C-alpha atoms as a printed R data frame, in Angstrom:
    type eleno elety resid chain resno       x       y      z
1   ATOM     1    CA   MET     A     1  50.329 -67.158 65.648
2   ATOM     2    CA   ALA     A     2  53.517 -65.343 64.680
3   ATOM     3    CA   GLU     A     3  56.535 -65.799 66.958
4   ATOM     4    CA   ASP     A     4  58.440 -62.783 68.235
5   ATOM     5    CA   TRP     A     5  61.590 -63.386 66.144
6   ATOM     6    CA   GLN     A     6  59.571 -62.892 62.951
7   ATOM     7    CA   SER     A     7  59.485 -59.145 63.693
8   ATOM     8    CA   GLY     A     8  63.199 -59.109 62.871
9   ATOM     9    CA   GLY     A     9  63.518 -61.936 60.350
10  ATOM    10    CA   PHE     A    10  66.071 -64.731 60.091
11  ATOM    11    CA   GLY     A    11  69.667 -64.557 58.918
12  ATOM    12    CA   LEU     A    12  72.774 -66.723 58.614
13  ATOM    13    CA   TYR     A    13  76.170 -65.466 59.774
14  ATOM    14    CA   VAL     A    14  79.241 -67.337 58.496
15  ATOM    15    CA   HIS     A    15  82.536 -66.546 60.228
16  ATOM    16    CA   TRP     A    16  85.801 -66.890 58.309
17  ATOM    17    CA   PRO     A    17  88.500 -66.583 60.993
18  ATOM    18    CA   PHE     A    18  91.598 -65.868 58.906
19  ATOM    19    CA   CYS     A    19  93.349 -62.621 57.962
20  ATOM    20    CA   ALA     A    20  96.525 -61.779 56.071
21  ATOM    21    CA   ALA     A    21  97.630 -59.735 59.103
22  ATOM    22    CA   LYS     A    22  96.194 -58.898 62.539
23  ATOM    23    CA   CYS     A    23  95.257 -55.223 62.931
24  ATOM    24    CA   PRO     A    24  96.388 -53.752 66.274
25  ATOM    25    CA   TYR     A    25  92.955 -52.306 67.104
26  ATOM    26    CA   CYS     A    26  90.979 -55.461 66.261
27  ATOM    27    CA   ASP     A    27  89.405 -57.610 68.970
28  ATOM    28    CA   PHE     A    28  87.497 -59.838 66.545
29  ATOM    29    CA   ASN     A    29  88.160 -63.568 66.429
30  ATOM    30    CA   SER     A    30  90.733 -63.489 63.623
31  ATOM    31    CA   HIS     A    31  93.951 -65.408 63.066
32  ATOM    32    CA   VAL     A    32  96.896 -65.387 60.670
33  ATOM    33    CA   SER     A    33  97.630 -68.768 59.113
34  ATOM    34    CA   ARG     A    34 100.043 -69.721 56.336
35  ATOM    35    CA   GLN     A    35  98.167 -72.827 55.227
36  ATOM    36    CA   ILE     A    36  94.398 -73.227 55.011
37  ATOM    37    CA   ASP     A    37  92.800 -76.381 53.646
38  ATOM    38    CA   GLU     A    38  89.612 -75.067 52.081
39  ATOM    39    CA   THR     A    39  88.262 -78.591 51.598
40  ATOM    40    CA   VAL     A    40  88.264 -79.110 55.359
41  ATOM    41    CA   TRP     A    41  86.541 -75.768 55.918
42  ATOM    42    CA   ARG     A    42  83.985 -76.386 53.194
43  ATOM    43    CA   ASP     A    43  83.025 -79.731 54.730
44  ATOM    44    CA   ALA     A    44  82.747 -78.183 58.207
45  ATOM    45    CA   TYR     A    45  80.593 -75.247 57.088
46  ATOM    46    CA   VAL     A    46  78.278 -77.498 55.088
47  ATOM    47    CA   LYS     A    47  77.929 -79.973 57.957
48  ATOM    48    CA   GLU     A    48  77.097 -77.238 60.468
49  ATOM    49    CA   ILE     A    49  74.599 -75.560 58.146
50  ATOM    50    CA   GLU     A    50  72.874 -78.901 57.620
51  ATOM    51    CA   ARG     A    51  72.721 -79.502 61.392
52  ATOM    52    CA   VAL     A    52  71.259 -76.097 62.246
53  ATOM    53    CA   ALA     A    53  68.912 -76.085 59.247
54  ATOM    54    CA   ALA     A    54  67.434 -79.397 60.364
55  ATOM    55    CA   GLU     A    55  66.420 -77.714 63.635
56  ATOM    56    CA   THR     A    56  65.133 -74.504 62.038
57  ATOM    57    CA   SER     A    57  63.491 -75.699 58.834
58  ATOM    58    CA   ASP     A    58  60.372 -73.663 59.685
59  ATOM    59    CA   LYS     A    59  62.273 -70.406 59.161
60  ATOM    60    CA   VAL     A    60  62.552 -68.443 55.905
61  ATOM    61    CA   LEU     A    61  66.075 -67.173 55.254
62  ATOM    62    CA   ASN     A    62  66.310 -63.424 54.641
63  ATOM    63    CA   THR     A    63  70.065 -62.765 54.704
64  ATOM    64    CA   ILE     A    64  73.528 -64.346 54.633
65  ATOM    65    CA   PHE     A    65  76.591 -62.490 55.891
66  ATOM    66    CA   PHE     A    66  80.192 -63.645 55.437
67  ATOM    67    CA   GLY     A    67  82.188 -61.919 58.192
68  ATOM    68    CA   GLY     A    68  85.572 -62.340 59.745
69  ATOM    69    CA   GLY     A    69  88.478 -62.235 59.617
70  ATOM    70    CA   THR     A    70  88.776 -61.488 55.931
71  ATOM    71    CA   PRO     A    71  86.171 -63.465 53.968
72  ATOM    72    CA   SER     A    72  87.574 -62.136 50.683
73  ATOM    73    CA   LEU     A    73  90.453 -64.566 51.294
74  ATOM    74    CA   MET     A    74  87.941 -67.370 50.680
75  ATOM    75    CA   SER     A    75  87.835 -68.718 47.158
76  ATOM    76    CA   PRO     A    76  84.652 -68.002 45.174
77  ATOM    77    CA   GLU     A    77  84.181 -71.767 44.956
78  ATOM    78    CA   LEU     A    78  84.091 -72.077 48.754
79  ATOM    79    CA   VAL     A    79  81.667 -69.167 49.056
80  ATOM    80    CA   SER     A    80  79.456 -70.816 46.427
81  ATOM    81    CA   GLU     A    81  79.449 -74.141 48.324
82  ATOM    82    CA   VAL     A    82  78.365 -72.411 51.533
83  ATOM    83    CA   ILE     A    83  75.597 -70.490 49.767
84  ATOM    84    CA   GLU     A    84  74.344 -73.670 48.100
85  ATOM    85    CA   ALA     A    85  74.269 -75.472 51.469
86  ATOM    86    CA   ALA     A    86  72.114 -72.642 52.821
87  ATOM    87    CA   ARG     A    87  69.879 -72.889 49.752
88  ATOM    88    CA   ARG     A    88  69.344 -76.586 50.426
89  ATOM    89    CA   GLY     A    89  68.781 -76.035 54.134
90  ATOM    90    CA   TRP     A    90  66.136 -73.312 54.223
91  ATOM    91    CA   ARG     A    91  63.356 -71.789 52.203
92  ATOM    92    CA   TRP     A    92  64.555 -68.409 50.920
93  ATOM    93    CA   SER     A    93  62.776 -65.098 50.760
94  ATOM    94    CA   ASN     A    94  62.389 -63.619 47.288
95  ATOM    95    CA   ASP     A    95  65.213 -61.098 47.758
96  ATOM    96    CA   VAL     A    96  67.855 -62.687 49.987
97  ATOM    97    CA   GLU     A    97  70.680 -60.266 50.768
98  ATOM    98    CA   ILE     A    98  74.107 -61.969 50.656
99  ATOM    99    CA   THR     A    99  76.952 -59.786 51.952
100 ATOM   100    CA   LEU     A   100  80.668 -60.512 51.923
101 ATOM   101    CA   GLU     A   101  83.237 -58.457 53.826
102 ATOM   102    CA   ALA     A   102  86.432 -57.673 51.938
103 ATOM   103    CA   ASN     A   103  89.722 -55.956 52.640
104 ATOM   104    CA   PRO     A   104  91.095 -53.812 49.787
105 ATOM   105    CA   GLY     A   105  94.401 -55.687 49.790
106 ATOM   106    CA   SER     A   106  92.644 -58.962 48.961
107 ATOM   107    CA   VAL     A   107  90.452 -57.660 46.137
108 ATOM   108    CA   GLU     A   108  90.906 -58.873 42.574
109 ATOM   109    CA   ALA     A   109  88.520 -58.250 39.684
110 ATOM   110    CA   GLY     A   110  88.287 -61.933 38.778
111 ATOM   111    CA   ARG     A   111  87.639 -62.973 42.371
112 ATOM   112    CA   PHE     A   112  84.849 -60.406 42.765
113 ATOM   113    CA   ALA     A   113  83.236 -61.595 39.547
114 ATOM   114    CA   GLY     A   114  83.409 -65.098 41.022
115 ATOM   115    CA   TYR     A   115  81.666 -63.978 44.207
116 ATOM   116    CA   ARG     A   116  78.908 -62.371 42.163
117 ATOM   117    CA   MET     A   117  78.400 -65.584 40.190
118 ATOM   118    CA   ALA     A   118  78.339 -67.525 43.474
119 ATOM   119    CA   GLY     A   119  75.374 -65.431 44.610
120 ATOM   120    CA   VAL     A   120  76.902 -62.580 46.612
121 ATOM   121    CA   ASN     A   121  74.949 -59.382 45.927
122 ATOM   122    CA   ARG     A   122  76.441 -56.946 48.442
123 ATOM   123    CA   VAL     A   123  80.031 -56.176 49.449
124 ATOM   124    CA   SER     A   124  81.348 -54.347 52.511
125 ATOM   125    CA   LEU     A   125  84.910 -53.009 52.187
126 ATOM   126    CA   GLY     A   126  87.162 -52.448 55.199
127 ATOM   127    CA   VAL     A   127  88.737 -49.190 53.990
128 ATOM   128    CA   GLN     A   128  89.140 -47.658 57.510
129 ATOM   129    CA   ALA     A   129  90.937 -44.452 56.436
130 ATOM   130    CA   LEU     A   130  91.494 -42.309 53.343
131 ATOM   131    CA   ASN     A   131  94.933 -41.266 54.552
132 ATOM   132    CA   ASP     A   132  98.034 -43.411 54.000
133 ATOM   133    CA   ALA     A   133  99.772 -42.292 57.197
134 ATOM   134    CA   ASP     A   134  96.744 -43.237 59.300
135 ATOM   135    CA   LEU     A   135  96.338 -46.534 57.465
136 ATOM   136    CA   ARG     A   136  99.874 -47.392 58.562
137 ATOM   137    CA   ARG     A   137  99.092 -46.331 62.130
138 ATOM   138    CA   LEU     A   138  96.059 -48.616 62.067
139 ATOM   139    CA   GLY     A   139  98.199 -51.504 60.868
140 ATOM   140    CA   ARG     A   140  96.381 -51.790 57.554
141 ATOM   141    CA   ILE     A   141  98.277 -53.416 54.697
142 ATOM   142    CA   HIS     A   142  96.590 -51.485 51.875
143 ATOM   143    CA   THR     A   143  97.013 -47.939 50.606
144 ATOM   144    CA   VAL     A   144  94.384 -45.333 49.765
145 ATOM   145    CA   ALA     A   145  95.020 -45.978 46.070
146 ATOM   146    CA   GLU     A   146  94.385 -49.704 46.584
147 ATOM   147    CA   ALA     A   147  91.220 -48.922 48.535
148 ATOM   148    CA   ARG     A   148  89.907 -46.728 45.727
149 ATOM   149    CA   GLY     A   149  90.817 -49.400 43.187
150 ATOM   150    CA   ALA     A   150  89.012 -52.068 45.204
151 ATOM   151    CA   PHE     A   151  85.972 -49.834 45.481
152 ATOM   152    CA   ASP     A   152  85.884 -49.336 41.702
153 ATOM   153    CA   ILE     A   153  86.127 -53.103 41.162
154 ATOM   154    CA   ALA     A   154  83.309 -53.707 43.629
155 ATOM   155    CA   ARG     A   155  81.070 -51.080 42.032
156 ATOM   156    CA   ALA     A   156  81.615 -52.691 38.625
157 ATOM   157    CA   GLU     A   157  80.382 -56.056 39.929
158 ATOM   158    CA   PHE     A   158  77.776 -55.220 42.584
159 ATOM   159    CA   ASP     A   159  74.851 -52.829 42.817
160 ATOM   160    CA   ARG     A   160  75.245 -52.565 46.591
161 ATOM   161    CA   VAL     A   161  78.628 -51.609 48.053
162 ATOM   162    CA   SER     A   162  79.396 -50.323 51.536
163 ATOM   163    CA   PHE     A   163  82.640 -49.442 53.225
164 ATOM   164    CA   ASP     A   164  83.890 -48.827 56.757
165 ATOM   165    CA   LEU     A   165  85.859 -45.899 58.110
166 ATOM   166    CA   ILE     A   166  87.330 -45.408 61.572
167 ATOM   167    CA   TYR     A   167  87.445 -41.908 63.021
168 ATOM   168    CA   ALA     A   168  88.545 -40.249 66.277
169 ATOM   169    CA   ARG     A   169  92.006 -41.417 65.274
170 ATOM   170    CA   GLN     A   170  95.288 -40.153 66.697
171 ATOM   171    CA   ASP     A   171  95.839 -36.417 66.082
172 ATOM   172    CA   GLN     A   172  92.731 -36.213 63.879
173 ATOM   173    CA   SER     A   173  91.173 -32.750 63.938
174 ATOM   174    CA   MET     A   174  87.596 -31.814 63.226
175 ATOM   175    CA   ALA     A   175  88.645 -30.278 59.912
176 ATOM   176    CA   ASP     A   176  90.594 -33.431 58.982
177 ATOM   177    CA   TRP     A   177  87.587 -35.673 59.593
178 ATOM   178    CA   ARG     A   178  85.114 -33.372 57.872
179 ATOM   179    CA   ALA     A   179  87.298 -33.321 54.746
180 ATOM   180    CA   GLU     A   180  87.853 -37.089 54.780
181 ATOM   181    CA   LEU     A   181  84.179 -37.845 55.308
182 ATOM   182    CA   SER     A   182  83.212 -35.510 52.472
183 ATOM   183    CA   GLU     A   183  85.718 -37.320 50.253
184 ATOM   184    CA   ALA     A   184  84.161 -40.667 51.178
185 ATOM   185    CA   LEU     A   185  80.670 -39.419 50.436
186 ATOM   186    CA   GLU     A   186  81.785 -38.236 46.999
187 ATOM   187    CA   MET     A   187  82.546 -41.857 46.087
188 ATOM   188    CA   ALA     A   188  78.823 -42.363 45.331
189 ATOM   189    CA   VAL     A   189  78.274 -44.976 48.021
190 ATOM   190    CA   ASP     A   190  74.826 -45.852 49.326
191 ATOM   191    CA   HIS     A   191  75.976 -47.156 52.720
192 ATOM   192    CA   LEU     A   192  78.735 -46.200 55.149
193 ATOM   193    CA   SER     A   193  79.729 -47.717 58.492
194 ATOM   194    CA   LEU     A   194  81.560 -45.120 60.584
195 ATOM   195    CA   TYR     A   195  83.098 -46.246 63.856
196 ATOM   196    CA   GLN     A   196  84.894 -44.283 66.542
197 ATOM   197    CA   LEU     A   197  88.289 -45.785 67.347
198 ATOM   198    CA   THR     A   198  88.099 -47.580 70.676
199 ATOM   199    CA   VAL     A   199  90.930 -49.257 72.566
200 ATOM   200    CA   GLU     A   200  89.700 -52.786 73.285
201 ATOM   201    CA   ASP     A   201  91.188 -55.108 75.894
202 ATOM   202    CA   GLY     A   202  93.315 -57.873 74.443
203 ATOM   203    CA   THR     A   203  94.507 -55.869 71.446
204 ATOM   204    CA   ALA     A   204  97.957 -54.570 70.558
205 ATOM   205    CA   PHE     A   205  96.558 -51.037 70.873
206 ATOM   206    CA   ALA     A   206  95.545 -51.765 74.469
207 ATOM   207    CA   ASP     A   207  99.077 -52.926 75.311
208 ATOM   208    CA   ARG     A   208 100.506 -49.841 73.620
209 ATOM   209    CA   PHE     A   209  98.099 -47.544 75.464
210 ATOM   210    CA   ARG     A   210  98.952 -49.022 78.858
211 ATOM   211    CA   ALA     A   211 102.649 -48.549 78.091
212 ATOM   212    CA   GLY     A   212 102.095 -44.830 77.505
213 ATOM   213    CA   GLY     A   213 101.941 -44.999 73.728
214 ATOM   214    CA   LEU     A   214  99.020 -44.306 71.408
215 ATOM   215    CA   ARG     A   215  99.191 -40.587 72.021
216 ATOM   216    CA   GLY     A   216  96.955 -38.042 70.367
217 ATOM   217    CA   LEU     A   217  93.612 -39.802 70.913
218 ATOM   218    CA   PRO     A   218  90.792 -37.256 71.211
219 ATOM   219    CA   GLU     A   219  89.406 -36.140 74.555
220 ATOM   220    CA   ASP     A   220  85.747 -36.960 75.234
221 ATOM   221    CA   ASP     A   221  84.486 -33.538 74.143
222 ATOM   222    CA   LEU     A   222  86.261 -33.730 70.772
223 ATOM   223    CA   ALA     A   223  85.055 -37.320 70.274
224 ATOM   224    CA   ALA     A   224  81.470 -36.169 70.868
225 ATOM   225    CA   ASP     A   225  81.940 -33.291 68.424
226 ATOM   226    CA   LEU     A   226  83.353 -35.692 65.817
227 ATOM   227    CA   TYR     A   227  80.264 -37.871 66.244
228 ATOM   228    CA   ALA     A   228  77.996 -34.863 65.853
229 ATOM   229    CA   VAL     A   229  79.708 -33.648 62.680
230 ATOM   230    CA   THR     A   230  79.472 -37.203 61.289
231 ATOM   231    CA   GLN     A   231  75.694 -37.101 61.668
232 ATOM   232    CA   GLU     A   232  75.485 -33.635 60.136
233 ATOM   233    CA   VAL     A   233  77.679 -34.278 57.073
234 ATOM   234    CA   CYS     A   234  76.124 -37.662 56.260
235 ATOM   235    CA   ALA     A   235  72.577 -36.349 56.577
236 ATOM   236    CA   THR     A   236  73.430 -33.421 54.301
237 ATOM   237    CA   HIS     A   237  74.677 -35.896 51.667
238 ATOM   238    CA   GLY     A   238  71.505 -38.008 51.865
239 ATOM   239    CA   LEU     A   239  72.901 -40.811 54.055
240 ATOM   240    CA   PRO     A   240  71.265 -40.247 57.448
241 ATOM   241    CA   ALA     A   241  72.095 -42.483 60.395
242 ATOM   242    CA   TYR     A   242  69.703 -45.405 60.656
243 ATOM   243    CA   GLU     A   243  71.796 -46.882 63.495
244 ATOM   244    CA   VAL     A   244  74.403 -45.458 65.863
245 ATOM   245    CA   SER     A   245  77.338 -46.156 63.512
246 ATOM   246    CA   ASN     A   246  75.624 -46.849 60.193
247 ATOM   247    CA   HIS     A   247  74.386 -44.489 57.481
248 ATOM   248    CA   ALA     A   248  72.478 -45.272 54.306
249 ATOM   249    CA   ARG     A   249  70.336 -43.876 51.578
250 ATOM   250    CA   PRO     A   250  66.722 -44.907 52.285
251 ATOM   251    CA   GLY     A   251  66.290 -48.507 51.148
252 ATOM   252    CA   SER     A   252  70.023 -49.311 51.209
253 ATOM   253    CA   GLU     A   253  70.326 -50.288 54.866
254 ATOM   254    CA   SER     A   254  72.157 -53.518 55.709
255 ATOM   255    CA   ARG     A   255  69.280 -55.971 55.972
256 ATOM   256    CA   HIS     A   256  71.429 -58.517 57.749
257 ATOM   257    CA   ASN     A   257  72.400 -56.113 60.499
258 ATOM   258    CA   LEU     A   258  68.757 -55.079 60.788
259 ATOM   259    CA   VAL     A   259  67.998 -58.706 61.696
260 ATOM   260    CA   TYR     A   260  70.260 -58.224 64.740
261 ATOM   261    CA   TRP     A   261  69.012 -54.774 65.683
262 ATOM   262    CA   ARG     A   262  65.338 -55.691 65.238
263 ATOM   263    CA   TYR     A   263  65.964 -58.740 67.422
264 ATOM   264    CA   GLY     A   264  65.271 -61.429 64.884
265 ATOM   265    CA   ASP     A   265  66.818 -64.898 64.841
266 ATOM   266    CA   TYR     A   266  70.152 -65.738 63.281
267 ATOM   267    CA   ALA     A   267  72.305 -68.829 63.004
268 ATOM   268    CA   GLY     A   268  76.003 -68.307 63.728
269 ATOM   269    CA   ILE     A   269  78.310 -70.724 61.898
270 ATOM   270    CA   GLY     A   270  82.103 -70.786 62.308
271 ATOM   271    CA   PRO     A   271  84.689 -70.255 65.068
272 ATOM   272    CA   GLY     A   272  83.424 -67.942 67.793
273 ATOM   273    CA   ALA     A   273  80.159 -67.196 65.991
274 ATOM   274    CA   HIS     A   274  77.184 -66.210 68.139
275 ATOM   275    CA   GLY     A   275  73.534 -66.834 67.315
276 ATOM   276    CA   ARG     A   276  69.985 -66.380 68.556
277 ATOM   277    CA   LEU     A   277  67.568 -69.189 67.731
278 ATOM   278    CA   THR     A   278  63.938 -69.654 68.726
279 ATOM   279    CA   LEU     A   279  63.172 -73.371 69.051
280 ATOM   280    CA   ASN     A   280  59.768 -74.645 70.212
281 ATOM   281    CA   GLY     A   281  58.897 -71.192 71.517
282 ATOM   282    CA   GLN     A   282  62.106 -70.722 73.556
283 ATOM   283    CA   LYS     A   283  64.826 -68.302 72.455
284 ATOM   284    CA   PHE     A   284  68.397 -69.509 72.934
285 ATOM   285    CA   ALA     A   285  71.791 -67.820 72.792
286 ATOM   286    CA   THR     A   286  74.328 -69.927 70.899
287 ATOM   287    CA   GLU     A   287  78.099 -69.637 70.728
288 ATOM   288    CA   ALA     A   288  80.788 -71.643 68.935
289 ATOM   289    CA   PRO     A   289  84.322 -72.450 70.168
290 ATOM   290    CA   ARG     A   290  86.639 -69.560 69.260
291 ATOM   291    CA   ALA     A   291  89.796 -71.423 68.244
292 ATOM   292    CA   PRO     A   292  89.607 -72.578 64.596
293 ATOM   293    CA   GLY     A   293  91.073 -75.994 65.387
294 ATOM   294    CA   LEU     A   294  88.718 -76.569 68.312
295 ATOM   295    CA   TRP     A   295  85.741 -75.580 66.190
296 ATOM   296    CA   LEU     A   296  86.730 -77.989 63.420
297 ATOM   297    CA   ASP     A   297  87.138 -80.768 65.995
298 ATOM   298    CA   ALA     A   298  83.723 -79.979 67.486
299 ATOM   299    CA   VAL     A   299  82.086 -80.107 64.064
300 ATOM   300    CA   LYS     A   300  83.713 -83.473 63.356
301 ATOM   301    CA   ALA     A   301  82.336 -84.690 66.679
302 ATOM   302    CA   GLY     A   302  78.852 -83.674 65.533
303 ATOM   303    CA   ARG     A   303  78.163 -80.228 67.023
304 ATOM   304    CA   GLY     A   304  80.138 -77.054 66.346
305 ATOM   305    CA   GLU     A   305  78.705 -75.039 69.213
306 ATOM   306    CA   LEU     A   306  78.978 -74.805 72.981
307 ATOM   307    CA   ALA     A   307  76.080 -75.391 75.361
308 ATOM   308    CA   ARG     A   308  73.038 -73.301 74.468
309 ATOM   309    CA   GLU     A   309  71.774 -70.761 76.958
310 ATOM   310    CA   PRO     A   310  67.992 -70.352 77.263
311 ATOM   311    CA   LEU     A   311  67.127 -66.663 77.496
312 ATOM   312    CA   SER     A   312  64.665 -65.589 80.178
313 ATOM   313    CA   PRO     A   313  61.900 -63.086 79.400
314 ATOM   314    CA   GLN     A   314  63.992 -60.458 81.201
315 ATOM   315    CA   ASP     A   315  67.048 -61.344 79.092
316 ATOM   316    CA   GLN     A   316  65.055 -61.083 75.889
317 ATOM   317    CA   GLY     A   317  63.447 -57.779 76.799
318 ATOM   318    CA   ALA     A   318  66.809 -56.301 77.784
319 ATOM   319    CA   GLU     A   319  68.475 -57.503 74.571
320 ATOM   320    CA   TYR     A   320  65.637 -56.123 72.470
321 ATOM   321    CA   LEU     A   321  65.907 -52.758 74.203
322 ATOM   322    CA   MET     A   322  69.708 -52.621 73.865
323 ATOM   323    CA   MET     A   323  69.628 -53.546 70.183
324 ATOM   324    CA   CYS     A   324  66.595 -51.628 68.959
325 ATOM   325    CA   LEU     A   325  67.324 -48.331 70.706
326 ATOM   326    CA   ARG     A   326  70.440 -48.175 68.518
327 ATOM   327    CA   LEU     A   327  68.130 -47.733 65.527
328 ATOM   328    CA   SER     A   328  66.736 -44.365 64.537
329 ATOM   329    CA   GLU     A   329  63.367 -46.099 63.990
330 ATOM   330    CA   GLY     A   330  63.273 -47.070 67.674
331 ATOM   331    CA   LEU     A   331  61.389 -49.934 69.293
332 ATOM   332    CA   ASP     A   332  57.825 -51.094 69.800
333 ATOM   333    CA   MET     A   333  57.025 -50.592 73.489
334 ATOM   334    CA   ALA     A   334  54.263 -53.208 73.397
335 ATOM   335    CA   ARG     A   335  56.720 -55.766 72.009
336 ATOM   336    CA   PHE     A   336  59.163 -54.936 74.787
337 ATOM   337    CA   SER     A   337  56.435 -55.461 77.403
338 ATOM   338    CA   ARG     A   338  55.492 -58.839 75.889
339 ATOM   339    CA   LEU     A   339  59.108 -59.996 75.952
340 ATOM   340    CA   PHE     A   340  60.095 -58.559 79.325
341 ATOM   341    CA   GLY     A   341  56.861 -59.283 81.161
342 ATOM   342    CA   ALA     A   342  56.535 -55.680 82.380
343 ATOM   343    CA   ASP     A   343  56.443 -52.135 81.051
344 ATOM   344    CA   LEU     A   344  59.415 -49.800 81.099
345 ATOM   345    CA   PRO     A   345  59.436 -47.598 84.222
346 ATOM   346    CA   GLU     A   346  57.269 -44.572 83.449
347 ATOM   347    CA   GLU     A   347  59.103 -42.184 85.775
348 ATOM   348    CA   LYS     A   348  62.432 -43.019 84.098
349 ATOM   349    CA   LEU     A   349  60.927 -42.530 80.647
350 ATOM   350    CA   VAL     A   350  59.554 -39.135 81.583
351 ATOM   351    CA   SER     A   351  62.883 -38.070 83.107
352 ATOM   352    CA   LEU     A   352  64.861 -39.148 80.027
353 ATOM   353    CA   GLU     A   353  62.337 -37.439 77.749
354 ATOM   354    CA   ASN     A   354  62.670 -34.225 79.723
355 ATOM   355    CA   LEU     A   355  66.460 -34.437 79.383
356 ATOM   356    CA   GLY     A   356  66.048 -34.747 75.610
357 ATOM   357    CA   PHE     A   357  67.450 -38.293 75.362
358 ATOM   358    CA   LEU     A   358  64.239 -40.163 74.460
359 ATOM   359    CA   ARG     A   359  60.996 -39.480 72.648
360 ATOM   360    CA   ARG     A   360  57.746 -41.424 72.351
361 ATOM   361    CA   ASP     A   361  55.230 -41.408 69.539
362 ATOM   362    CA   ARG     A   362  52.238 -43.745 69.257
363 ATOM   363    CA   GLY     A   363  53.869 -46.613 71.116
364 ATOM   364    CA   ILE     A   364  57.319 -46.234 69.499
365 ATOM   365    CA   LEU     A   365  60.262 -45.328 71.729
366 ATOM   366    CA   GLN     A   366  63.277 -43.692 70.093
367 ATOM   367    CA   ALA     A   367  66.606 -42.442 71.351
368 ATOM   368    CA   THR     A   368  67.281 -38.909 70.146
369 ATOM   369    CA   ALA     A   369  70.601 -38.014 68.523
370 ATOM   370    CA   GLU     A   370  71.797 -36.859 71.950
371 ATOM   371    CA   GLY     A   371  70.475 -40.031 73.553
372 ATOM   372    CA   ARG     A   372  72.345 -42.292 71.125
373 ATOM   373    CA   ILE     A   373  75.621 -40.616 72.110
374 ATOM   374    CA   LEU     A   374  74.914 -41.563 75.741
375 ATOM   375    CA   LEU     A   375  73.064 -44.794 75.003
376 ATOM   376    CA   ASN     A   376  74.797 -46.911 77.649
377 ATOM   377    CA   SER     A   377  73.777 -44.412 80.335
378 ATOM   378    CA   VAL     A   378  70.214 -44.303 78.994
379 ATOM   379    CA   LEU     A   379  69.986 -48.104 79.103
380 ATOM   380    CA   ALA     A   380  71.374 -48.198 82.638
381 ATOM   381    CA   GLU     A   381  68.590 -45.805 83.715
382 ATOM   382    CA   LEU     A   382  65.852 -47.871 82.066
383 ATOM   383    CA   LEU     A   383  67.089 -51.287 83.199
384 ATOM   384    CA   PRO     A   384  69.467 -50.798 86.123
385 ATOM   385    CA   ASP     A   385  69.387 -54.492 87.060
386 ATOM   386    CA   GLN     A   386  70.558 -55.448 83.561
387 ATOM   387    CA   ALA     A   387  73.395 -52.892 83.261
């Protein structure tokens, strides 16, 4: 009998925690370090992959994702060693997607050719803006010219290339964003990740905001309009939203991220990496120590993760709902009921349908475009005890 996680598949996430510089908006687990001993990191990654693979040898690997940090600071040789460890550890599907995140400032033609030879078949570029002044405001260390050059290098080596942009930036008008987005779409991409700028606790932007800086951020109404025009322009260019912040030509969606959003299983390897693993019928949440040194020490001691948390049926149902309602394809209501142990409240569903935030069709529940804008509120209505 198939286990629930198989509806989403199985992926491997590898976290590289180092960057050339820390961006002021970033709350990811990333660090700046002058000296990195790749031999030490190779041994740690391989050891952790071997440990987790021994527990999950029944799973077929669908995807690998190198995230960070800036994984394009890793040597192609290190990336190859990690991929080969995964190849030894699990059976692979016939078309494993292997994605590597890259920053334009760290892109070199020879290095990208090396990644391709190592097995990487998809690249995601952190472009963030097509405007040099805004790149400086965002603390990025590349220029628009370097971003375009990196994109051309990536397209020469890989069939599948995505890049990220941040919008709702300081003093950005609707006309500014529409023009920039149209420019991005003219670069013949098949996937775009488009994120609204948010001020996260613990970042330099948060400190600046509290001190009265960071002026010119859009009011809520303009931010909502920017989101709406994003959906319109991307759909017109053949890259409709398949998730709240992600757009792709049909068939070019990020398969690794779909593992998350379809509530599959994934192993998280590296400092601060999270995972979801089903073992002997029980789904667990896993998390690794955040500090690079502490993670390396934990791996040397035999286990590079903190205590696992068993997820209750209510936890699993809530996570499935929160992840899958982000997708335009929606979620299987019968699957939710199996996980959660109860159906979604009918009166709430009807109310949210009448408001135009949800729709149902043959057992599939979807958030409408309006509902995805207010998704947190929709989720709080459906599962108030989990909000």
